[in-house]
LUMDRENTOR-250332 format. One line per 5 residues: number of its first residue (from 1); for each residue x, y, z of N, C-alpha, C. Coordinates in Angstrom, 3 decimals. Layout:
% residues N
NUM) X Y Z X Y Z X Y Z; ...;
END
This chain:
% residues 99
1) 115.560 57.091 139.560 115.557 55.906 138.873 116.655 54.710 139.509; 116.279 53.501 140.211 117.148 52.775 140.786 116.882 51.180 140.530; 117.842 50.598 140.734 117.695 48.917 140.730 118.278 48.385 141.824; 118.405 47.058 142.239 119.062 46.556 143.290 120.275 46.886 143.370; 121.093 47.503 142.714 122.346 48.104 143.073 122.537 49.157 143.948;
6) 122.807 48.744 145.160 123.094 50.016 146.152 124.274 50.843 145.977; 125.048 50.433 145.071 126.508 51.169 145.020 126.233 51.977 143.897; 125.459 51.696 142.749 125.448 52.551 141.607 124.069 53.061 141.354; 123.807 54.179 140.948 122.362 54.765 140.727 122.240 54.632 139.142; 121.136 54.269 138.647 120.872 54.201 137.100 121.080 55.590 136.606;
11) 120.585 56.274 137.017 120.505 57.817 136.326 121.906 58.045 136.220; 122.943 57.631 137.215 124.393 57.985 137.019 124.731 57.198 135.841; 124.531 56.011 135.836 125.043 55.102 134.940 124.438 55.425 133.283; 123.104 55.918 133.326 122.616 56.223 132.029 123.428 57.692 131.403; 123.705 58.688 132.479 124.256 59.761 132.159 125.622 59.576 131.631;
16) 126.222 58.381 131.957 127.797 58.188 131.566 127.726 57.340 130.022; 126.449 56.838 129.938 126.664 55.899 129.067 127.392 56.101 127.484; 126.957 57.271 127.043 127.675 57.755 125.776 129.329 57.773 126.102; 129.587 58.200 127.107 131.101 58.329 127.217 131.543 56.895 127.309; 130.838 55.964 128.095 131.190 54.467 128.239 131.204 53.837 126.675;
21) 130.507 54.137 125.883 130.137 53.491 124.364 131.697 53.978 123.832; 131.714 55.436 123.746 132.857 55.723 123.272 134.341 55.664 123.802; 134.434 55.029 124.874 135.549 54.957 125.824 136.261 56.015 126.071; 135.483 57.000 126.515 136.071 58.380 126.912 135.589 58.643 128.337; 135.346 57.596 129.183 135.280 58.029 130.759 136.465 58.511 131.195;
26) 136.222 59.680 132.090 137.488 60.218 132.673 137.937 60.010 134.036; 137.223 59.061 134.713 137.340 58.692 135.949 136.839 59.542 137.073; 136.234 60.665 136.752 135.691 61.466 137.680 134.556 60.889 138.477; 133.691 60.053 137.804 132.661 59.460 138.390 132.860 57.793 138.368; 132.219 57.383 137.501 131.936 55.898 137.599 133.128 55.160 136.540;
31) 133.473 54.097 137.100 134.555 53.592 136.201 134.034 52.577 135.168; 134.834 52.096 134.097 134.283 51.100 133.161 133.736 49.762 134.169; 134.678 49.269 134.908 133.741 48.022 135.659 132.697 48.577 136.158; 132.761 49.651 137.074 131.302 49.615 137.754 130.133 49.618 136.841; 130.532 50.274 135.810 129.248 50.683 134.966 128.996 49.138 134.229;
36) 129.884 48.516 133.832 129.703 47.131 133.432 128.969 46.220 134.422; 129.587 46.205 135.558 128.776 45.558 136.709 127.231 46.071 136.826; 127.178 47.316 136.719 125.686 47.564 137.053 124.895 47.006 135.617; 125.554 47.359 134.526 124.543 46.820 133.437 124.409 45.207 133.442; 125.453 44.704 134.002 125.051 43.130 134.315 123.933 42.634 134.915;
41) 123.710 43.681 136.124 122.642 43.265 136.842 121.379 43.965 137.006; 121.364 44.964 136.093 120.224 45.948 135.786 119.540 45.880 134.407; 118.520 45.039 134.418 117.714 44.902 132.972 117.473 46.160 132.434; 116.909 47.391 133.052 116.538 48.445 132.597 117.470 49.170 132.022; 118.569 49.442 132.650 119.746 50.108 132.136 120.484 49.478 131.005;
46) 120.531 47.926 130.942 120.938 47.166 130.199 120.248 47.372 128.718; 118.910 47.210 128.749 117.983 47.617 127.619 118.362 49.059 126.842; 118.419 50.013 127.686 118.744 51.551 127.339 120.244 51.256 126.482; 121.130 50.812 127.258 122.534 50.592 126.896 122.546 49.862 125.323; 121.855 48.717 125.360 121.906 47.836 124.244 120.988 48.672 122.959;
51) 120.185 49.443 123.252 119.591 50.235 122.316 120.498 51.201 121.510; 121.220 52.057 122.636 122.218 53.133 122.137 123.126 52.453 121.089; 123.811 51.207 121.654 124.559 50.423 121.063 124.282 50.139 119.551; 122.924 49.548 119.652 122.647 49.187 118.256 122.307 50.190 117.287; 121.864 51.318 117.891 121.716 52.800 116.943 123.171 52.886 116.634;
56) 124.211 53.175 117.476 125.442 53.225 116.745 126.402 52.394 115.648; 125.620 51.249 115.905 126.260 50.112 114.829 125.445 50.427 113.477; 124.311 50.591 113.676 123.520 51.004 112.386 124.319 52.028 111.837; 124.310 53.324 112.464 124.928 54.568 112.026 126.313 54.174 111.356; 127.297 53.309 112.232 128.356 53.119 111.493 128.402 52.293 110.414;
61) 127.517 51.431 109.987 127.448 50.655 108.852 126.861 51.662 107.807; 126.008 52.378 108.036 125.406 53.253 107.110 126.583 54.351 106.752; 127.191 54.687 107.384 128.040 55.874 107.129 129.516 55.359 106.920; 129.641 54.329 106.959 131.190 53.940 107.085 131.963 54.213 105.876; 131.311 54.123 104.582 131.753 54.674 103.199 132.509 56.166 103.388;
66) 131.572 56.929 103.828 131.913 58.420 103.767 132.391 58.948 105.086; 133.632 59.562 104.764 134.357 60.354 105.619 134.274 61.693 105.459; 134.232 62.367 106.619 134.335 64.035 106.845 135.654 64.500 106.414; 135.771 65.402 105.876 136.954 66.173 105.386 137.658 66.563 106.554; 138.876 66.326 106.686 139.676 66.954 107.901 139.573 68.241 108.564;
71) 139.315 69.161 107.714 138.893 70.335 108.134 137.600 70.545 108.786; 136.681 69.767 108.268 135.180 69.725 108.692 135.362 69.129 110.240; 136.116 68.128 110.267 136.235 67.260 111.365 136.802 68.134 112.318; 137.762 68.811 112.303 138.468 69.663 113.071 137.460 70.837 113.490; 136.764 71.328 112.648 135.562 72.277 113.172 134.509 71.815 114.230;
76) 134.180 70.686 113.867 133.276 70.058 114.551 133.829 69.631 116.004; 134.949 68.986 116.047 135.891 68.925 117.393 136.125 70.193 117.967; 136.384 71.283 117.322 136.517 72.332 118.269 135.384 73.002 118.878; 134.126 72.723 118.172 132.783 72.966 118.621 132.442 72.239 119.829; 132.562 70.839 119.855 132.430 70.020 121.005 133.120 70.508 121.917;
81) 134.442 70.569 121.849 135.461 71.228 123.107 134.678 72.590 123.499; 134.371 73.614 122.834 133.738 74.546 123.100 132.503 74.396 123.880; 131.592 73.576 123.594 130.430 73.410 124.012 130.556 72.736 125.519; 131.660 71.900 125.525 131.961 71.186 126.898 132.249 72.103 127.975; 133.182 72.969 127.303 133.930 74.030 128.327 132.524 74.941 128.830;
86) 131.747 75.505 128.001 130.694 76.110 128.281 129.562 75.583 129.116; 129.394 74.169 129.140 128.528 73.586 130.026 129.374 73.152 131.469; 130.459 72.848 131.436 131.225 72.887 132.679 131.231 74.082 133.413; 131.429 75.320 132.747 131.276 76.924 133.316 130.026 76.755 133.835; 129.034 76.551 133.244 127.431 76.834 133.528 127.282 76.033 134.751;
91) 127.719 74.699 134.836 127.336 73.707 135.879 128.322 74.279 137.135; 129.543 74.729 137.021 130.427 75.350 137.993 129.712 76.704 138.651; 129.099 77.560 137.811 128.657 78.733 138.127 127.328 78.476 138.743; 126.542 77.373 138.467 125.515 77.199 139.212 125.392 76.435 140.573; 126.610 75.797 140.607 126.575 75.260 141.907 126.493 73.764 141.998;
96) 125.797 73.136 140.765 125.277 71.841 140.558 126.398 70.869 140.877; 126.155 69.649 141.115 127.570 68.862 141.142 127.866 68.232 139.762; 129.173 68.152 139.517 129.364 67.547 137.830 129.130 65.919 138.076; 128.588 65.646 136.790 128.537 64.151 136.665 129.565 63.453 135.922;
END
């Protein structure tokens, strides 16, 4: 999938949209400015981005009054790190390029 942006591929932008929304881009691929510029010029990607942003806003409003206990939060974060490490190792072992 691509649009009129020769510099940035739509699939690459959409693969990074969650990190973009969470302000967790790591600089290995696209920058915040590149993604913003792409979204400004690509209606299809902008629509998908807006949908994800709207869902997150609804969830934040719905769940804003309840906070997870610190112990649970730490367990969830540890699991996320473990999955990220495993996925990274799997990608590295498969020879696929990292996004």
